[in-house]
N, CA, C and O atoms as a GROMACS GRO file, in nm:
protein
  592
    1MET      N    1   6.003  -9.488  -8.181
    1MET     CA    2   6.094  -9.401  -8.109
    1MET      C    3   6.138  -9.291  -8.204
    1MET      O    4   6.159  -9.314  -8.323
    2LYS      N    5   6.150  -9.172  -8.150
    2LYS     CA    6   6.193  -9.059  -8.230
    2LYS      C    7   6.308  -8.988  -8.160
    2LYS      O    8   6.304  -8.965  -8.039
    3PHE      N    9   6.410  -8.955  -8.238
    3PHE     CA   10   6.522  -8.874  -8.191
    3PHE      C   11   6.528  -8.750  -8.279
    3PHE      O   12   6.531  -8.761  -8.402
    4VAL      N   13   6.528  -8.633  -8.219
    4VAL     CA   14   6.559  -8.510  -8.291
    4VAL      C   15   6.700  -8.473  -8.249
    4VAL      O   16   6.725  -8.438  -8.133
    5ILE      N   17   6.792  -8.481  -8.344
    5ILE     CA   18   6.935  -8.465  -8.317
    5ILE      C   19   6.980  -8.331  -8.373
    5ILE      O   20   6.966  -8.304  -8.493
    6GLN      N   21   7.033  -8.248  -8.286
    6GLN     CA   22   7.084  -8.119  -8.329
    6GLN      C   23   7.234  -8.114  -8.304
    6GLN      O   24   7.279  -8.135  -8.191
    7ARG      N   25   7.309  -8.086  -8.408
    7ARG     CA   26   7.454  -8.069  -8.394
    7ARG      C   27   7.475  -7.932  -8.330
    7ARG      O   28   7.432  -7.830  -8.384
    8VAL      N   29   7.542  -7.932  -8.216
    8VAL     CA   30   7.555  -7.808  -8.140
    8VAL      C   31   7.700  -7.774  -8.108
    8VAL      O   32   7.786  -7.862  -8.098
    9ASN      N   33   7.724  -7.645  -8.091
    9ASN     CA   34   7.850  -7.597  -8.035
    9ASN      C   35   7.843  -7.599  -7.883
    9ASN      O   36   7.944  -7.616  -7.814
   10ARG      N   37   7.721  -7.581  -7.833
   10ARG     CA   38   7.697  -7.589  -7.689
   10ARG      C   39   7.547  -7.608  -7.668
   10ARG      O   40   7.465  -7.566  -7.750
   11ALA      N   41   7.512  -7.671  -7.556
   11ALA     CA   42   7.371  -7.687  -7.520
   11ALA      C   43   7.363  -7.706  -7.369
   11ALA      O   44   7.454  -7.758  -7.306
   12GLU      N   45   7.251  -7.661  -7.313
   12GLU     CA   46   7.231  -7.671  -7.168
   12GLU      C   47   7.084  -7.690  -7.139
   12GLU      O   48   6.998  -7.634  -7.207
   13VAL      N   49   7.055  -7.768  -7.036
   13VAL     CA   50   6.919  -7.785  -6.990
   13VAL      C   51   6.915  -7.747  -6.842
   13VAL      O   52   7.002  -7.784  -6.764
   14SER      N   53   6.811  -7.672  -6.806
   14SER     CA   54   6.796  -7.632  -6.666
   14SER      C   55   6.655  -7.662  -6.619
   14SER      O   56   6.560  -7.664  -6.696
   15VAL      N   57   6.645  -7.685  -6.488
   15VAL     CA   58   6.518  -7.710  -6.422
   15VAL      C   59   6.511  -7.613  -6.304
   15VAL      O   60   6.600  -7.607  -6.220
   16GLU      N   61   6.403  -7.537  -6.301
   16GLU     CA   62   6.382  -7.438  -6.194
   16GLU      C   63   6.503  -7.346  -6.178
   16GLU      O   64   6.544  -7.315  -6.066
   17GLY      N   65   6.559  -7.303  -6.291
   17GLY     CA   66   6.669  -7.208  -6.290
   17GLY      C   67   6.806  -7.267  -6.263
   17GLY      O   68   6.905  -7.194  -6.264
   18GLU      N   69   6.815  -7.398  -6.238
   18GLU     CA   70   6.944  -7.462  -6.212
   18GLU      C   71   6.985  -7.551  -6.328
   18GLU      O   72   6.905  -7.631  -6.376
   19SER      N   73   7.108  -7.536  -6.372
   19SER     CA   74   7.160  -7.620  -6.478
   19SER      C   75   7.170  -7.764  -6.430
   19SER      O   76   7.227  -7.792  -6.324
   20VAL      N   77   7.113  -7.857  -6.508
   20VAL     CA   78   7.120  -8.000  -6.473
   20VAL      C   79   7.205  -8.078  -6.572
   20VAL      O   80   7.242  -8.192  -6.546
   21GLY      N   81   7.237  -8.016  -6.686
   21GLY     CA   82   7.320  -8.082  -6.786
   21GLY      C   83   7.365  -7.982  -6.890
   21GLY      O   84   7.288  -7.898  -6.935
   22SER      N   85   7.492  -7.991  -6.929
   22SER     CA   86   7.541  -7.903  -7.035
   22SER      C   87   7.657  -7.971  -7.107
   22SER      O   88   7.732  -8.048  -7.048
   23ILE      N   89   7.668  -7.940  -7.235
   23ILE     CA   90   7.776  -7.993  -7.318
   23ILE      C   91   7.831  -7.882  -7.405
   23ILE      O   92   7.770  -7.776  -7.422
   24GLN      N   93   7.947  -7.908  -7.459
   24GLN     CA   94   8.002  -7.824  -7.564
   24GLN      C   95   7.973  -7.896  -7.696
   24GLN      O   96   7.859  -7.938  -7.717
   25LYS      N   97   8.067  -7.911  -7.782
   25LYS     CA   98   8.047  -7.971  -7.914
   25LYS      C   99   7.985  -8.111  -7.902
   25LYS      O  100   8.032  -8.194  -7.825
   26GLY      N  101   7.880  -8.133  -7.978
   26GLY     CA  102   7.817  -8.265  -7.977
   26GLY      C  103   7.675  -8.260  -8.028
   26GLY      O  104   7.641  -8.181  -8.116
   27PHE      N  105   7.592  -8.349  -7.970
   27PHE     CA  106   7.452  -8.360  -8.009
   27PHE      C  107   7.361  -8.330  -7.891
   27PHE      O  108   7.377  -8.386  -7.783
   28LEU      N  109   7.264  -8.242  -7.913
   28LEU     CA  110   7.149  -8.231  -7.826
   28LEU      C  111   7.045  -8.323  -7.888
   28LEU      O  112   7.009  -8.307  -8.004
   29VAL      N  113   6.997  -8.420  -7.810
   29VAL     CA  114   6.905  -8.519  -7.864
   29VAL      C  115   6.775  -8.516  -7.783
   29VAL      O  116   6.775  -8.544  -7.663
   30LEU      N  117   6.666  -8.481  -7.850
   30LEU     CA  118   6.533  -8.487  -7.790
   30LEU      C  119   6.479  -8.626  -7.821
   30LEU      O  120   6.480  -8.669  -7.936
   31ILE      N  121   6.430  -8.696  -7.717
   31ILE     CA  122   6.394  -8.836  -7.731
   31ILE      C  123   6.246  -8.856  -7.698
   31ILE      O  124   6.200  -8.820  -7.590
   32GLY      N  125   6.174  -8.913  -7.793
   32GLY     CA  126   6.034  -8.949  -7.773
   32GLY      C  127   6.017  -9.099  -7.782
   32GLY      O  128   6.076  -9.164  -7.868
   33VAL      N  129   5.937  -9.154  -7.691
   33VAL     CA  130   5.916  -9.299  -7.683
   33VAL      C  131   5.768  -9.328  -7.694
   33VAL      O  132   5.685  -9.254  -7.641
   34CYS      N  133   5.734  -9.437  -7.764
   34CYS     CA  134   5.596  -9.484  -7.767
   34CYS      C  135   5.591  -9.624  -7.704
   34CYS      O  136   5.695  -9.686  -7.681
   35ASP      N  137   5.473  -9.672  -7.676
   35ASP     CA  138   5.458  -9.798  -7.601
   35ASP      C  139   5.508  -9.920  -7.676
   35ASP      O  140   5.537 -10.022  -7.613
   36THR      N  141   5.518  -9.915  -7.808
   36THR     CA  142   5.566 -10.032  -7.882
   36THR      C  143   5.719 -10.036  -7.892
   36THR      O  144   5.774 -10.132  -7.945
   37ASP      N  145   5.786  -9.934  -7.842
   37ASP     CA  146   5.932  -9.932  -7.846
   37ASP      C  147   5.992 -10.029  -7.746
   37ASP      O  148   5.931 -10.060  -7.643
   38SER      N  149   6.111 -10.077  -7.777
   38SER     CA  150   6.180 -10.176  -7.694
   38SER      C  151   6.327 -10.139  -7.682
   38SER      O  152   6.373 -10.042  -7.744
   39LYS      N  153   6.400 -10.217  -7.604
   39LYS     CA  154   6.545 -10.197  -7.594
   39LYS      C  155   6.611 -10.220  -7.730
   39LYS      O  156   6.709 -10.155  -7.764
   40GLU      N  157   6.556 -10.313  -7.807
   40GLU     CA  158   6.609 -10.339  -7.941
   40GLU      C  159   6.590 -10.216  -8.031
   40GLU      O  160   6.678 -10.181  -8.109
   41THR      N  161   6.475 -10.151  -8.017
   41THR     CA  162   6.450 -10.028  -8.092
   41THR      C  163   6.553  -9.923  -8.052
   41THR      O  164   6.612  -9.857  -8.137
   42ALA      N  165   6.573  -9.908  -7.921
   42ALA     CA  166   6.669  -9.810  -7.870
   42ALA      C  167   6.809  -9.839  -7.921
   42ALA      O  168   6.880  -9.747  -7.962
   43ASP      N  169   6.850  -9.965  -7.920
   43ASP     CA  170   6.984 -10.001  -7.969
   43ASP      C  171   7.002  -9.962  -8.114
   43ASP      O  172   7.107  -9.910  -8.152
   44LYS      N  173   6.900  -9.986  -8.195
   44LYS     CA  174   6.905  -9.950  -8.337
   44LYS      C  175   6.919  -9.798  -8.354
   44LYS      O  176   6.996  -9.751  -8.438
   45MET      N  177   6.843  -9.724  -8.275
   45MET     CA  178   6.846  -9.578  -8.283
   45MET      C  179   6.981  -9.523  -8.236
   45MET      O  180   7.036  -9.432  -8.298
   46ILE      N  181   7.033  -9.578  -8.128
   46ILE     CA  182   7.163  -9.535  -8.075
   46ILE      C  183   7.273  -9.561  -8.178
   46ILE      O  184   7.359  -9.476  -8.202
   47HIS      N  185   7.269  -9.679  -8.237
   47HIS     CA  186   7.370  -9.715  -8.338
   47HIS      C  187   7.367  -9.616  -8.454
   47HIS      O  188   7.471  -9.568  -8.499
   48LYS      N  189   7.248  -9.585  -8.502
   48LYS     CA  190   7.234  -9.491  -8.614
   48LYS      C  191   7.280  -9.352  -8.573
   48LYS      O  192   7.356  -9.287  -8.646
   49MET      N  193   7.235  -9.305  -8.456
   49MET     CA  194   7.269  -9.170  -8.410
   49MET      C  195   7.420  -9.153  -8.393
   49MET      O  196   7.478  -9.056  -8.443
   50THR      N  197   7.483  -9.246  -8.324
   50THR     CA  198   7.626  -9.230  -8.295
   50THR      C  199   7.713  -9.251  -8.419
   50THR      O  200   7.828  -9.210  -8.421
   51GLY      N  201   7.658  -9.314  -8.520
   51GLY     CA  202   7.732  -9.334  -8.644
   51GLY      C  203   7.715  -9.224  -8.746
   51GLY      O  204   7.787  -9.220  -8.846
   52LEU      N  205   7.619  -9.134  -8.722
   52LEU     CA  206   7.596  -9.027  -8.819
   52LEU      C  207   7.723  -8.945  -8.841
   52LEU      O  208   7.785  -8.896  -8.747
   53ARG      N  209   7.759  -8.932  -8.967
   53ARG     CA  210   7.877  -8.854  -9.002
   53ARG      C  211   7.832  -8.715  -9.046
   53ARG      O  212   7.817  -8.687  -9.165
   54ILE      N  213   7.811  -8.629  -8.947
   54ILE     CA  214   7.758  -8.496  -8.978
   54ILE      C  215   7.847  -8.383  -8.925
   54ILE      O  216   7.805  -8.267  -8.920
   55PHE      N  217   7.971  -8.418  -8.887
   55PHE     CA  218   8.068  -8.315  -8.852
   55PHE      C  219   8.166  -8.300  -8.967
   55PHE      O  220   8.196  -8.396  -9.038
   56GLU      N  221   8.214  -8.178  -8.985
   56GLU     CA  222   8.302  -8.149  -9.098
   56GLU      C  223   8.443  -8.200  -9.076
   56GLU      O  224   8.498  -8.192  -8.966
   57ASP      N  225   8.501  -8.253  -9.184
   57ASP     CA  226   8.642  -8.292  -9.182
   57ASP      C  227   8.727  -8.172  -9.226
   57ASP      O  228   8.675  -8.061  -9.240
   58ALA      N  229   8.856  -8.194  -9.246
   58ALA     CA  230   8.948  -8.086  -9.283
   58ALA      C  231   8.913  -8.022  -9.417
   58ALA      O  232   8.949  -7.907  -9.443
   59GLN      N  233   8.844  -8.095  -9.503
   59GLN     CA  234   8.803  -8.042  -9.634
   59GLN      C  235   8.664  -7.978  -9.631
   59GLN      O  236   8.613  -7.935  -9.734
   60GLY      N  237   8.604  -7.971  -9.514
   60GLY     CA  238   8.472  -7.909  -9.501
   60GLY      C  239   8.357  -8.000  -9.538
   60GLY      O  240   8.244  -7.953  -9.549
   61LYS      N  241   8.382  -8.128  -9.558
   61LYS     CA  242   8.276  -8.224  -9.591
   61LYS      C  243   8.226  -8.290  -9.463
   61LYS      O  244   8.303  -8.313  -9.370
   62THR      N  245   8.097  -8.321  -9.460
   62THR     CA  246   8.042  -8.389  -9.342
   62THR      C  247   8.079  -8.536  -9.349
   62THR      O  248   8.006  -8.619  -9.404
   63ASN      N  249   8.193  -8.567  -9.291
   63ASN     CA  250   8.250  -8.702  -9.296
   63ASN      C  251   8.280  -8.759  -9.159
   63ASN      O  252   8.318  -8.876  -9.149
   64LEU      N  253   8.266  -8.681  -9.053
   64LEU     CA  254   8.308  -8.725  -8.921
   64LEU      C  255   8.189  -8.752  -8.830
   64LEU      O  256   8.089  -8.679  -8.831
   65ALA      N  257   8.202  -8.857  -8.750
   65ALA     CA  258   8.098  -8.894  -8.653
   65ALA      C  259   8.130  -8.831  -8.518
   65ALA      O  260   8.236  -8.771  -8.499
   66LEU      N  261   8.039  -8.846  -8.427
   66LEU     CA  262   8.050  -8.788  -8.292
   66LEU      C  263   8.180  -8.828  -8.224
   66LEU      O  264   8.249  -8.743  -8.167
   67LYS      N  265   8.215  -8.955  -8.230
   67LYS     CA  266   8.336  -9.004  -8.165
   67LYS      C  267   8.461  -8.943  -8.229
   67LYS      O  268   8.558  -8.916  -8.159
   68ASP      N  269   8.458  -8.922  -8.361
   68ASP     CA  270   8.572  -8.866  -8.433
   68ASP      C  271   8.609  -8.726  -8.386
   68ASP      O  272   8.725  -8.686  -8.394
   69VAL      N  273   8.510  -8.652  -8.338
   69VAL     CA  274   8.534  -8.513  -8.296
   69VAL      C  275   8.536  -8.498  -8.144
   69VAL      O  276   8.544  -8.386  -8.092
   70GLY      N  277   8.529  -8.610  -8.072
   70GLY     CA  278   8.527  -8.604  -7.926
   70GLY      C  279   8.402  -8.537  -7.873
   70GLY      O  280   8.406  -8.470  -7.769
   71GLY      N  281   8.292  -8.554  -7.944
   71GLY     CA  282   8.166  -8.488  -7.908
   71GLY      C  283   8.096  -8.553  -7.790
   71GLY      O  284   8.120  -8.669  -7.758
   72SER      N  285   8.008  -8.476  -7.728
   72SER     CA  286   7.929  -8.520  -7.614
   72SER      C  287   7.782  -8.529  -7.652
   72SER      O  288   7.741  -8.483  -7.758
   73LEU      N  289   7.705  -8.588  -7.563
   73LEU     CA  290   7.560  -8.601  -7.582
   73LEU      C  291   7.485  -8.533  -7.468
   73LEU      O  292   7.521  -8.549  -7.352
   74LEU      N  293   7.382  -8.458  -7.503
   74LEU     CA  294   7.286  -8.407  -7.405
   74LEU      C  295   7.153  -8.470  -7.442
   74LEU      O  296   7.092  -8.433  -7.543
   75LEU      N  297   7.107  -8.565  -7.361
   75LEU     CA  298   6.986  -8.643  -7.390
   75LEU      C  299   6.870  -8.591  -7.308
   75LEU      O  300   6.877  -8.585  -7.185
   76VAL      N  301   6.761  -8.552  -7.378
   76VAL     CA  302   6.647  -8.490  -7.313
   76VAL      C  303   6.520  -8.563  -7.355
   76VAL      O  304   6.490  -8.573  -7.474
   77SER      N  305   6.446  -8.614  -7.258
   77SER     CA  306   6.319  -8.680  -7.286
   77SER      C  307   6.215  -8.577  -7.328
   77SER      O  308   6.204  -8.471  -7.266
   78GLN      N  309   6.139  -8.608  -7.434
   78GLN     CA  310   6.038  -8.514  -7.482
   78GLN      C  311   5.919  -8.589  -7.541
   78GLN      O  312   5.918  -8.622  -7.659
   79PHE      N  313   5.819  -8.614  -7.458
   79PHE     CA  314   5.702  -8.689  -7.503
   79PHE      C  315   5.625  -8.616  -7.611
   79PHE      O  316   5.551  -8.680  -7.687
   80THR      N  317   5.640  -8.484  -7.622
   80THR     CA  318   5.563  -8.409  -7.720
   80THR      C  319   5.603  -8.440  -7.864
   80THR      O  320   5.537  -8.395  -7.957
   81LEU      N  321   5.712  -8.517  -7.882
   81LEU     CA  322   5.747  -8.559  -8.018
   81LEU      C  323   5.639  -8.651  -8.076
   81LEU      O  324   5.633  -8.672  -8.198
   82TYR      N  325   5.554  -8.704  -7.989
   82TYR     CA  326   5.444  -8.790  -8.035
   82TYR      C  327   5.311  -8.715  -8.039
   82TYR      O  328   5.204  -8.777  -8.031
   83ALA      N  329   5.317  -8.584  -8.050
   83ALA     CA  330   5.194  -8.505  -8.061
   83ALA      C  331   5.119  -8.542  -8.189
   83ALA      O  332   5.178  -8.553  -8.296
   84ASN      N  333   4.989  -8.560  -8.175
   84ASN     CA  334   4.903  -8.585  -8.290
   84ASN      C  335   4.818  -8.460  -8.310
   84ASN      O  336   4.738  -8.422  -8.224
   85CYS      N  337   4.837  -8.396  -8.424
   85CYS     CA  338   4.769  -8.269  -8.451
   85CYS      C  339   4.666  -8.280  -8.563
   85CYS      O  340   4.630  -8.181  -8.625
   86LYS      N  341   4.617  -8.403  -8.588
   86LYS     CA  342   4.524  -8.424  -8.699
   86LYS      C  343   4.390  -8.355  -8.677
   86LYS      O  344   4.331  -8.302  -8.771
   87LYS      N  345   4.340  -8.357  -8.552
   87LYS     CA  346   4.207  -8.301  -8.525
   87LYS      C  347   4.220  -8.172  -8.446
   87LYS      O  348   4.286  -8.169  -8.342
   88GLY      N  349   4.158  -8.069  -8.495
   88GLY     CA  350   4.155  -7.942  -8.422
   88GLY      C  351   4.292  -7.882  -8.404
   88GLY      O  352   4.384  -7.906  -8.483
   89PHE      N  353   4.304  -7.800  -8.298
   89PHE     CA  354   4.427  -7.726  -8.276
   89PHE      C  355   4.496  -7.763  -8.146
   89PHE      O  356   4.606  -7.715  -8.119
   90ARG      N  357   4.433  -7.848  -8.066
   90ARG     CA  358   4.496  -7.892  -7.941
   90ARG      C  359   4.556  -8.030  -7.965
   90ARG      O  360   4.483  -8.125  -7.993
   91PRO      N  361   4.688  -8.042  -7.954
   91PRO     CA  362   4.752  -8.170  -7.981
   91PRO      C  363   4.708  -8.278  -7.882
   91PRO      O  364   4.681  -8.250  -7.765
   92SER      N  365   4.702  -8.399  -7.931
   92SER     CA  366   4.676  -8.516  -7.847
   92SER      C  367   4.810  -8.588  -7.827
   92SER      O  368   4.890  -8.596  -7.919
   93PHE      N  369   4.832  -8.639  -7.708
   93PHE     CA  370   4.957  -8.708  -7.678
   93PHE      C  371   4.935  -8.855  -7.644
   93PHE      O  372   5.017  -8.917  -7.577
   94THR      N  373   4.823  -8.910  -7.692
   94THR     CA  374   4.792  -9.049  -7.660
   94THR      C  375   4.887  -9.147  -7.728
   94THR      O  376   4.895  -9.264  -7.688
   95ASP      N  377   4.960  -9.102  -7.831
   95ASP     CA  378   5.056  -9.191  -7.897
   95ASP      C  379   5.189  -9.201  -7.822
   95ASP      O  380   5.270  -9.289  -7.850
   96ALA      N  381   5.210  -9.111  -7.727
   96ALA     CA  382   5.335  -9.115  -7.648
   96ALA      C  383   5.330  -9.233  -7.553
   96ALA      O  384   5.223  -9.276  -7.510
   97GLY      N  385   5.448  -9.285  -7.522
   97GLY     CA  386   5.457  -9.400  -7.431
   97GLY      C  387   5.414  -9.364  -7.291
   97GLY      O  388   5.419  -9.247  -7.251
   98SER      N  389   5.371  -9.464  -7.216
   98SER     CA  390   5.336  -9.441  -7.075
   98SER      C  391   5.460  -9.389  -7.004
   98SER      O  392   5.572  -9.425  -7.040
   99PRO      N  393   5.443  -9.305  -6.902
   99PRO     CA  394   5.559  -9.251  -6.832
   99PRO      C  395   5.655  -9.359  -6.780
   99PRO      O  396   5.776  -9.342  -6.788
  100LYS      N  397   5.602  -9.468  -6.726
  100LYS     CA  398   5.687  -9.574  -6.671
  100LYS      C  399   5.774  -9.635  -6.782
  100LYS      O  400   5.895  -9.650  -6.767
  101HIS      N  401   5.710  -9.671  -6.893
  101HIS     CA  402   5.781  -9.732  -7.005
  101HIS      C  403   5.882  -9.634  -7.066
  101HIS      O  404   5.996  -9.671  -7.094
  102ALA      N  405   5.840  -9.510  -7.085
  102ALA     CA  406   5.927  -9.410  -7.146
  102ALA      C  407   6.049  -9.383  -7.058
  102ALA      O  408   6.160  -9.370  -7.108
  103LYS      N  409   6.027  -9.374  -6.927
  103LYS     CA  410   6.140  -9.348  -6.836
  103LYS      C  411   6.239  -9.464  -6.838
  103LYS      O  412   6.360  -9.443  -6.839
  104GLU      N  413   6.188  -9.587  -6.840
  104GLU     CA  414   6.277  -9.704  -6.845
  104GLU      C  415   6.363  -9.701  -6.971
  104GLU      O  416   6.484  -9.726  -6.965
  105LEU      N  417   6.302  -9.671  -7.086
  105LEU     CA  418   6.379  -9.668  -7.210
  105LEU      C  419   6.473  -9.548  -7.216
  105LEU      O  420   6.584  -9.559  -7.268
  106TYR      N  421   6.430  -9.435  -7.164
  106TYR     CA  422   6.516  -9.316  -7.158
  106TYR      C  423   6.641  -9.348  -7.076
  106TYR      O  424   6.753  -9.317  -7.118
  107GLU      N  425   6.624  -9.409  -6.961
  107GLU     CA  426   6.738  -9.446  -6.877
  107GLU      C  427   6.825  -9.552  -6.945
  107GLU      O  428   6.947  -9.550  -6.932
  108TYR      N  429   6.762  -9.643  -7.016
  108TYR     CA  430   6.837  -9.744  -7.092
  108TYR      C  431   6.926  -9.676  -7.197
  108TYR      O  432   7.043  -9.711  -7.212
  109ILE      N  433   6.870  -9.579  -7.268
  109ILE     CA  434   6.945  -9.506  -7.371
  109ILE      C  435   7.064  -9.433  -7.310
  109ILE      O  436   7.174  -9.436  -7.364
  110ILE      N  437   7.042  -9.367  -7.198
  110ILE     CA  438   7.150  -9.296  -7.129
  110ILE      C  439   7.263  -9.392  -7.095
  110ILE      O  440   7.379  -9.366  -7.127
  111ASN      N  441   7.229  -9.503  -7.032
  111ASN     CA  442   7.331  -9.600  -6.991
  111ASN      C  443   7.401  -9.664  -7.110
  111ASN      O  444   7.522  -9.686  -7.106
  112ALA      N  445   7.326  -9.693  -7.215
  112ALA     CA  446   7.386  -9.753  -7.335
  112ALA      C  447   7.487  -9.657  -7.400
  112ALA      O  448   7.593  -9.700  -7.445
  113CYS      N  449   7.454  -9.529  -7.403
  113CYS     CA  450   7.546  -9.430  -7.462
  113CYS      C  451   7.671  -9.415  -7.375
  113CYS      O  452   7.781  -9.399  -7.427
  114ARG      N  453   7.653  -9.420  -7.245
  114ARG     CA  454   7.770  -9.413  -7.154
  114ARG      C  455   7.859  -9.534  -7.172
  114ARG      O  456   7.981  -9.523  -7.164
  115LYS      N  457   7.800  -9.652  -7.195
  115LYS     CA  458   7.879  -9.774  -7.217
  115LYS      C  459   7.961  -9.764  -7.345
  115LYS      O  460   8.061  -9.834  -7.360
  116LEU      N  461   7.919  -9.680  -7.437
  116LEU     CA  462   7.993  -9.658  -7.562
  116LEU      C  463   8.103  -9.552  -7.543
  116LEU      O  464   8.167  -9.510  -7.639
  117ASP      N  465   8.122  -9.510  -7.419
  117ASP     CA  466   8.226  -9.414  -7.381
  117ASP      C  467   8.201  -9.272  -7.431
  117ASP      O  468   8.296  -9.197  -7.456
  118PHE      N  469   8.075  -9.236  -7.446
  118PHE     CA  470   8.043  -9.096  -7.475
  118PHE      C  471   8.022  -9.022  -7.343
  118PHE      O  472   7.969  -9.078  -7.247
  119ALA      N  473   8.063  -8.896  -7.341
  119ALA     CA  474   8.028  -8.809  -7.228
  119ALA      C  475   7.880  -8.778  -7.245
  119ALA      O  476   7.839  -8.725  -7.349
  120VAL      N  477   7.800  -8.810  -7.144
  120VAL     CA  478   7.655  -8.796  -7.154
  120VAL      C  479   7.604  -8.709  -7.040
  120VAL      O  480   7.632  -8.733  -6.923
  121GLU      N  481   7.528  -8.607  -7.077
  121GLU     CA  482   7.455  -8.524  -6.982
  121GLU      C  483   7.307  -8.544  -7.013
  121GLU      O  484   7.271  -8.588  -7.122
  122THR      N  485   7.222  -8.511  -6.916
  122THR     CA  486   7.079  -8.537  -6.934
  122THR      C  487   6.994  -8.424  -6.880
  122THR      O  488   7.039  -8.336  -6.806
  123GLY      N  489   6.867  -8.430  -6.920
  123GLY     CA  490   6.765  -8.350  -6.857
  123GLY      C  491   6.708  -8.429  -6.741
  123GLY      O  492   6.768  -8.527  -6.697
  124VAL      N  493   6.593  -8.388  -6.691
  124VAL     CA  494   6.525  -8.457  -6.582
  124VAL      C  495   6.392  -8.509  -6.636
  124VAL      O  496   6.306  -8.430  -6.676
  125PHE      N  497   6.376  -8.640  -6.636
  125PHE     CA  498   6.255  -8.700  -6.693
  125PHE      C  499   6.131  -8.644  -6.623
  125PHE      O  500   6.123  -8.640  -6.500
  126GLY      N  501   6.035  -8.600  -6.703
  126GLY     CA  502   5.906  -8.553  -6.652
  126GLY      C  503   5.906  -8.411  -6.598
  126GLY      O  504   5.800  -8.359  -6.563
  127ALA      N  505   6.022  -8.347  -6.592
  127ALA     CA  506   6.029  -8.210  -6.538
  127ALA      C  507   6.002  -8.108  -6.648
  127ALA      O  508   6.018  -8.136  -6.767
  128HIS      N  509   5.960  -7.990  -6.605
  128HIS     CA  510   5.953  -7.877  -6.697
  128HIS      C  511   6.096  -7.826  -6.712
  128HIS      O  512   6.158  -7.784  -6.614
  129MET      N  513   6.149  -7.830  -6.833
  129MET     CA  514   6.289  -7.795  -6.856
  129MET      C  515   6.300  -7.678  -6.952
  129MET      O  516   6.216  -7.658  -7.040
  130ASN      N  517   6.406  -7.601  -6.934
  130ASN     CA  518   6.443  -7.498  -7.029
  130ASN      C  519   6.570  -7.545  -7.097
  130ASN      O  520   6.668  -7.580  -7.032
  131VAL      N  521   6.567  -7.545  -7.230
  131VAL     CA  522   6.681  -7.593  -7.308
  131VAL      C  523   6.734  -7.477  -7.390
  131VAL      O  524   6.659  -7.411  -7.462
  132SER      N  525   6.864  -7.454  -7.380
  132SER     CA  526   6.926  -7.352  -7.463
  132SER      C  527   7.037  -7.419  -7.543
  132SER      O  528   7.100  -7.514  -7.497
  133LEU      N  529   7.059  -7.368  -7.664
  133LEU     CA  530   7.159  -7.430  -7.749
  133LEU      C  531   7.209  -7.332  -7.853
  133LEU      O  532   7.144  -7.233  -7.886
  134GLU      N  533   7.325  -7.363  -7.903
  134GLU     CA  534   7.378  -7.297  -8.020
  134GLU      C  535   7.393  -7.405  -8.125
  134GLU      O  536   7.489  -7.482  -8.124
  135ASN      N  537   7.296  -7.410  -8.216
  135ASN     CA  538   7.294  -7.511  -8.322
  135ASN      C  539   7.404  -7.478  -8.420
  135ASN      O  540   7.416  -7.363  -8.464
  136ASP      N  541   7.483  -7.577  -8.456
  136ASP     CA  542   7.595  -7.559  -8.546
  136ASP      C  543   7.551  -7.594  -8.687
  136ASP      O  544   7.534  -7.711  -8.721
  137GLY      N  545   7.532  -7.493  -8.769
  137GLY     CA  546   7.493  -7.516  -8.908
  137GLY      C  547   7.387  -7.417  -8.956
  137GLY      O  548   7.419  -7.329  -9.036
  138PRO      N  549   7.266  -7.428  -8.913
  138PRO     CA  550   7.208  -7.529  -8.826
  138PRO      C  551   7.203  -7.666  -8.894
  138PRO      O  552   7.186  -7.677  -9.016
  139PHE      N  553   7.217  -7.768  -8.811
  139PHE     CA  554   7.217  -7.906  -8.860
  139PHE      C  555   7.128  -7.986  -8.767
  139PHE      O  556   7.163  -8.009  -8.651
  140THR      N  557   7.013  -8.028  -8.818
  140THR     CA  558   6.916  -8.104  -8.738
  140THR      C  559   6.870  -8.224  -8.819
  140THR      O  560   6.834  -8.213  -8.936
  141ILE      N  561   6.872  -8.341  -8.753
  141ILE     CA  562   6.829  -8.468  -8.816
  141ILE      C  563   6.718  -8.526  -8.731
  141ILE      O  564   6.725  -8.524  -8.608
  142VAL      N  565   6.614  -8.578  -8.796
  142VAL     CA  566   6.508  -8.648  -8.725
  142VAL      C  567   6.519  -8.797  -8.759
  142VAL      O  568   6.512  -8.837  -8.875
  143LEU      N  569   6.538  -8.878  -8.655
  143LEU     CA  570   6.538  -9.024  -8.672
  143LEU      C  571   6.406  -9.076  -8.617
  143LEU      O  572   6.368  -9.043  -8.505
  144ASP      N  573   6.338  -9.158  -8.694
  144ASP     CA  574   6.213  -9.218  -8.653
  144ASP      C  575   6.226  -9.368  -8.675
  144ASP      O  576   6.247  -9.414  -8.787
  145SER      N  577   6.212  -9.445  -8.568
  145SER     CA  578   6.230  -9.590  -8.580
  145SER      C  579   6.128  -9.652  -8.676
  145SER      O  580   6.151  -9.762  -8.728
  146ALA      N  581   6.017  -9.584  -8.699
  146ALA     CA  582   5.916  -9.638  -8.790
  146ALA      C  583   5.965  -9.640  -8.935
  146ALA      O  584   5.911  -9.713  -9.017
  147VAL      N  585   6.066  -9.559  -8.966
  147VAL     CA  586   6.113  -9.554  -9.104
  147VAL      C  587   6.262  -9.591  -9.116
  147VAL      O  588   6.322  -9.570  -9.221
  148LEU      N  589   6.320  -9.645  -9.011
  148LEU     CA  590   6.461  -9.688  -9.019
  148LEU      C  591   6.469  -9.831  -9.064
  148LEU      O  592   6.579  -9.885  -9.077
   0.00000   0.00000   0.00000
């Protein structure tokens, strides 16, 4: 499982010109799933993501987590995080999870984050989406369950 976490001042996702999710201060999280991922993998990733202390405290040090700043989550499924570019110039996506499995885990992640009392907005699984954001920093972290 891969999470690309961007600390944002604002972020929005739209489908066919209509906004389907938007947040102010928080994390825009692009989520990639592979077939070997499980709910246990998701739990580990969620725990790490929500515990990241990457917001500034009063002294300007990155000491505060998402909950400390009242931040929100915008969770967007993105199978292209599993692009394999080893051969040629056209990426292969065979390492990405099957749509059924990926959707189940994506929905699990959404619900798990909501159970932790985070304000959660989402994209639309499988849709062509436009994502806009104002990255704060910029500050971007890549979490990969293979190396956690």
